[in-house]
PLY file of the C-alpha trace (Angstrom):
ply
format ascii 1.0
element vertex 230
property float x
property float y
property float z
element edge 229
property int vertex1
property int vertex2
end_header
33.76 2.94 31.61
34.53 4.34 27.80
37.57 7.21 27.52
37.24 10.23 25.85
40.55 12.48 24.75
38.94 16.42 24.50
41.72 18.24 22.37
41.81 22.71 23.00
43.05 24.89 20.04
45.61 26.82 18.51
46.47 29.09 21.86
43.27 27.83 23.68
44.02 26.94 27.66
44.18 23.72 27.93
41.06 23.29 30.61
39.35 26.37 30.49
38.60 26.71 27.13
36.12 23.90 27.23
33.93 25.15 29.46
31.25 22.90 30.74
31.82 20.01 28.53
34.01 18.05 30.87
31.83 18.69 33.43
29.27 17.25 31.56
31.28 14.77 30.63
32.64 13.13 33.37
28.85 13.51 34.91
27.64 10.92 32.14
30.18 8.08 33.74
32.68 9.07 31.12
37.16 8.66 31.65
38.54 12.08 30.28
41.88 13.16 28.89
42.75 16.95 28.27
46.69 17.10 27.82
48.04 20.79 27.42
49.65 20.45 23.84
53.33 22.12 23.65
53.48 25.81 24.12
49.95 26.11 25.72
48.89 26.95 29.35
51.59 28.90 30.40
52.94 32.20 27.88
52.60 32.72 24.13
56.06 32.64 23.92
56.29 28.85 24.62
54.44 28.71 21.40
57.69 29.37 19.54
59.99 26.41 17.61
56.99 24.43 18.71
55.72 22.12 15.57
52.22 20.44 14.63
54.16 17.94 14.71
54.66 18.32 18.72
51.31 18.60 19.00
49.74 15.47 17.47
52.50 13.11 19.29
51.06 14.55 22.60
47.76 14.18 21.41
48.43 10.59 20.65
49.97 9.72 23.61
47.54 10.58 26.02
44.72 8.88 23.38
46.48 5.64 23.94
47.21 6.20 27.87
42.80 6.13 28.03
41.05 2.93 28.38
39.04 0.88 25.49
36.78 1.87 23.95
37.75 5.58 23.51
36.26 8.18 21.28
37.98 11.85 21.23
36.78 15.34 20.34
38.62 18.42 19.27
38.16 22.11 19.66
39.62 24.33 16.62
43.05 22.89 16.11
42.36 20.41 18.31
39.32 19.55 15.57
42.19 19.14 13.16
44.70 16.44 15.87
41.34 14.47 16.43
41.08 13.67 12.86
44.14 12.59 12.44
43.66 10.39 15.84
39.97 9.35 14.25
41.77 8.63 10.94
44.90 6.56 11.98
44.36 4.86 15.66
40.71 2.65 16.56
38.32 5.73 17.55
35.24 4.91 17.91
33.75 8.12 17.31
35.09 11.80 16.34
33.53 14.74 17.44
34.78 18.29 15.36
33.78 21.98 16.96
34.43 24.65 14.78
37.58 22.94 12.92
39.95 24.77 11.47
40.48 23.35 8.32
40.64 26.89 6.89
40.58 30.46 7.90
38.79 33.20 7.44
42.12 35.64 7.33
43.26 35.72 3.98
46.83 36.74 4.78
46.36 33.73 7.51
48.20 31.39 4.49
51.23 33.69 4.38
51.91 32.70 7.88
55.06 30.38 6.78
56.84 33.74 4.61
55.86 36.03 7.26
56.45 34.94 10.24
60.14 36.55 10.56
59.00 40.03 9.55
55.55 39.90 11.43
56.64 37.49 14.60
52.74 38.61 16.79
49.66 37.81 15.08
46.90 39.32 17.43
44.23 36.77 19.43
40.91 35.93 17.17
37.60 37.77 18.49
36.48 33.89 19.57
33.97 35.03 22.54
30.79 36.85 21.02
30.23 38.10 24.31
31.45 41.15 26.04
31.70 40.01 29.46
32.43 36.46 28.99
35.22 37.64 25.87
36.58 39.97 28.60
37.09 35.99 31.00
38.28 34.69 28.03
41.83 32.45 29.61
43.52 32.00 26.12
46.55 33.86 25.13
46.23 37.40 24.33
48.82 37.38 21.16
50.10 34.07 18.83
53.88 33.63 17.32
52.72 34.51 14.28
55.07 31.37 14.11
52.55 28.90 15.75
49.74 29.83 12.60
52.26 28.28 10.27
52.24 25.26 11.63
48.52 25.67 12.02
48.49 25.97 8.17
50.90 22.49 7.73
48.51 21.26 10.17
45.87 22.31 7.74
47.38 20.56 4.65
48.13 17.13 6.87
44.74 16.75 8.01
43.46 17.42 4.34
44.15 14.40 2.80
43.01 11.94 5.58
39.59 12.51 6.70
38.61 10.24 3.88
39.84 7.58 5.80
38.02 8.51 9.07
35.25 5.55 9.43
33.97 6.01 13.03
30.79 7.90 14.09
31.46 11.54 13.28
30.15 14.72 14.59
30.84 18.63 13.34
30.16 21.12 15.29
29.80 24.57 13.84
29.78 28.05 15.10
26.94 30.58 12.89
28.69 33.77 14.03
32.50 32.63 13.57
34.80 34.91 12.93
38.36 32.96 12.91
37.57 29.37 10.58
35.67 29.84 7.16
32.29 28.15 6.86
33.84 26.56 3.81
36.29 24.95 5.73
34.03 23.19 8.31
31.44 22.37 5.17
34.85 20.93 3.51
35.74 18.66 6.74
31.97 17.47 7.10
31.85 16.62 3.82
35.25 14.66 2.76
34.65 12.48 6.46
34.65 8.93 4.98
31.82 8.24 8.28
29.02 6.04 7.27
27.16 8.02 9.85
27.98 12.19 9.73
26.27 14.59 11.49
26.17 18.46 11.75
25.07 20.80 14.08
25.01 24.89 13.79
24.67 27.19 17.15
24.92 31.13 17.09
27.78 31.48 18.73
31.38 32.70 18.22
33.99 30.72 17.39
35.18 29.10 21.27
31.24 27.52 21.73
32.09 26.66 24.92
32.86 30.13 26.28
30.30 31.72 24.52
25.77 31.73 25.20
25.28 29.12 24.06
27.84 27.25 25.76
26.00 24.69 27.75
23.35 23.85 25.62
26.02 22.78 23.10
27.81 20.92 25.99
24.78 18.88 26.71
23.88 18.12 22.90
27.54 16.58 22.33
27.27 14.43 26.23
23.45 13.10 24.70
25.43 12.80 20.73
28.10 10.69 22.47
26.12 8.43 24.38
24.56 8.15 21.60
27.14 6.28 19.75
29.54 5.34 23.17
27.48 4.70 26.11
29.65 5.29 29.10
0 1
1 2
2 3
3 4
4 5
5 6
6 7
7 8
8 9
9 10
10 11
11 12
12 13
13 14
14 15
15 16
16 17
17 18
18 19
19 20
20 21
21 22
22 23
23 24
24 25
25 26
26 27
27 28
28 29
29 30
30 31
31 32
32 33
33 34
34 35
35 36
36 37
37 38
38 39
39 40
40 41
41 42
42 43
43 44
44 45
45 46
46 47
47 48
48 49
49 50
50 51
51 52
52 53
53 54
54 55
55 56
56 57
57 58
58 59
59 60
60 61
61 62
62 63
63 64
64 65
65 66
66 67
67 68
68 69
69 70
70 71
71 72
72 73
73 74
74 75
75 76
76 77
77 78
78 79
79 80
80 81
81 82
82 83
83 84
84 85
85 86
86 87
87 88
88 89
89 90
90 91
91 92
92 93
93 94
94 95
95 96
96 97
97 98
98 99
99 100
100 101
101 102
102 103
103 104
104 105
105 106
106 107
107 108
108 109
109 110
110 111
111 112
112 113
113 114
114 115
115 116
116 117
117 118
118 119
119 120
120 121
121 122
122 123
123 124
124 125
125 126
126 127
127 128
128 129
129 130
130 131
131 132
132 133
133 134
134 135
135 136
136 137
137 138
138 139
139 140
140 141
141 142
142 143
143 144
144 145
145 146
146 147
147 148
148 149
149 150
150 151
151 152
152 153
153 154
154 155
155 156
156 157
157 158
158 159
159 160
160 161
161 162
162 163
163 164
164 165
165 166
166 167
167 168
168 169
169 170
170 171
171 172
172 173
173 174
174 175
175 176
176 177
177 178
178 179
179 180
180 181
181 182
182 183
183 184
184 185
185 186
186 187
187 188
188 189
189 190
190 191
191 192
192 193
193 194
194 195
195 196
196 197
197 198
198 199
199 200
200 201
201 202
202 203
203 204
204 205
205 206
206 207
207 208
208 209
209 210
210 211
211 212
212 213
213 214
214 215
215 216
216 217
217 218
218 219
219 220
220 221
221 222
222 223
223 224
224 225
225 226
226 227
227 228
228 229
């Protein structure tokens, strides 16, 4: 049975932010791993002092524990970690949901310098539907030091993208107010995969929590079935 690693984003809930996708993949017959990356699934304060390498090591451990063949799916920050895994491990596929290679907030790049002065960053809008947004399982704020680690992760991921050779799917949220569409395009264009596909949905950043969540989960599952049957 093929394995799939699912990686959440920065300040995201390790399981709930992935919405209907885990259920769809299990229903299709895949073995899943959904690790809680360090500092997540508890309280925002626990992200302080965590480095991006800690997130990557946790993702790598979970990936290596899955049966072969296997692939990786990542959301936002998790998409960057997924790309690193696909570049450095023998992944059968990569799915990158709203990859956070560049952020829309022009001040985000200053986080490595500002976090001692501004210790807390507000959450992103993330979900367009007001009713769904109220039920968001993500952290209500983010330590600025964690945003600084995301910036460092972006810089570490970018040069590895041409090394990704596995079939790849990049999914863009057209209403995304968190990540830059230019960053999503750069992520896609720099992938070294012979087969790479791009899908786009009218959605906010958290595609699997917003109004098109079921559709996104279905389409991603069908794509994975096409490149790696369970």
